[in-house]
N, C-alpha and C positions, 0 to 999 in steps of 0.2 A: 115544566114538562118540555119535551123536545121530540122531534121526529126521530124514530129509531133508524130509519134509512135515509139516504140522500136521494132526493127527487129533483128532477128538473120540471118546471111548469111551462107548458107551451100554450100559446093563445091560438085556438082553432077557429076563431071568428066569433060565433055566438056561445061558445063554451070553451073550457080550458081542459087540458089533460096533463096529468102528472105521471111521469114514468121514472122508475128507479134507475140510477146511473152507477157506473163503476162496478165494484164488487157487490154492491147491494142489488144489482140486477139479477144476480144468481140467487139471492136470498129471498127476494120478493118478486113473484111472477105476476105480471099484470100491470094495469094502469088504473089511475083514478080519474073519473070524469068529474069535473068541478064547474061550479058557477064562479062568477067574479069574486064574490065575498069569500067563498071557501078557498079559492086560489090565493087570495091575500092572506087568509089565516094560515094556510100551509107555508107560505113564504116566511111568515113570522115565526113559525115553529121550527125553522131551520136552526135557530138559536134557542138556547134555554130561555124560557119565558113563563110568565104566570098568566092564567086566564083573565085576570082583571086588567092586565096590560093590553091584552088583545082586545078586550071589551072597550077600553078607553080609545084605542086606535080606531076601532070600527065606529065608535060614537062620534069621533072627530071627523072621520071620513064620510059618514052617512048621517049628517045632522038632522035629516027629516025622519029618521027612524027612531022609534021609542026605545028606551032602555030594555023593555020587555021583548020587543022584536029582536033586538041585537042579542040579548041574553039567550033567547030560545034558539036562534040560529047558531050561536056559538056552542051552546050545550049539545045540541043535536049533532053538529059536525064533530066535536071532540069525542062524543060517545061513539060515533061511527069509527073514528080512528082508533079509539081504545079497544072496541070489539074486534077490530082487525089486527090488533097487536102492533100498531104503527107508532105508538108513543111510548116514551120512557116516563117513569114516574117523576 
């Protein structure tokens, strides 16, 4: 899976924002408010990747989190992106 649109992620202090850039700004109107983990996931989705690779990245990045916590966070965020039509298959 991969992002359907090109986004740039901006650090806004205690949260992150992702906005579409280039021609994609005309296709997707709006922005995404993100926390740190979801911003990292979004960055990984700029390239074609598999959910398990993202899970492994998060597991290494956040060793104090359980597999279940990481899995729930990942599934919830990916489902939100899918509902909004922001991912390719």
